[in-house]
C-alpha positions in Angstrom: 108.0 -30.4 -0.8 105.0 -31.6 -2.6 101.4 -31.3 -1.4 100.0 -34.8 -1.0 96.6 -33.7 0.1 93.8 -33.7 -2.3 90.6 -31.7 -2.3 87.5 -33.5 -1.0 85.4 -35.0 -3.8 81.8 -33.9 -4.3 80.6 -37.5 -3.5 82.4 -37.3 -0.1 80.7 -34.0 0.7 77.4 -35.4 -0.4 77.7 -38.5 1.7 78.6 -36.4 4.8 75.7 -34.1 4.2 73.3 -37.0 3.8 74.5 -38.5 7.0 74.2 -35.3 9.0 70.7 -34.7 7.6 69.6 -38.2 8.4 70.9 -38.1 12.0 69.3 -34.7 12.6 66.0 -36.0 11.4 66.4 -39.1 13.5 67.1 -37.0 16.6 64.1 -34.7 16.0 61.9 -37.7 15.5 63.1 -39.4 18.7 62.5 -36.2 20.7 59.1 -35.8 19.2 58.0 -39.3 20.0 59.5 -39.3 23.5 58.1 -35.9 24.3 54.6 -36.4 22.9 54.0 -40.1 23.8 50.3 -40.6 24.8 50.8 -44.3 25.8 51.3 -44.4 29.6 54.0 -47.0 29.4 55.9 -45.2 26.6 55.6 -41.9 28.4 56.7 -43.4 31.7 59.8 -44.9 30.0 60.6 -41.7 28.3 60.1 -39.8 31.6 62.5 -42.2 33.4 65.1 -41.7 30.7 64.8 -38.0 31.0 65.5 -38.1 34.7 68.3 -40.6 34.3 70.1 -38.3 31.8 69.5 -35.2 33.8 67.1 -33.6 31.3 64.7 -31.3 33.2 61.1 -32.2 32.5 59.1 -30.6 35.2 
């Protein structure tokens, strides 16, 4: 039997790492904006989403 699998290329690993870092930063930014919103409308919208998703907020 021959092994048909090849080792992942460095560019594949780099692309995956870039995607993970980007999504992590996007998630942190979203939490920061939603959690620290000073605008009443934005805060109320974020508050309603937290309740709808079951996230405890108070």
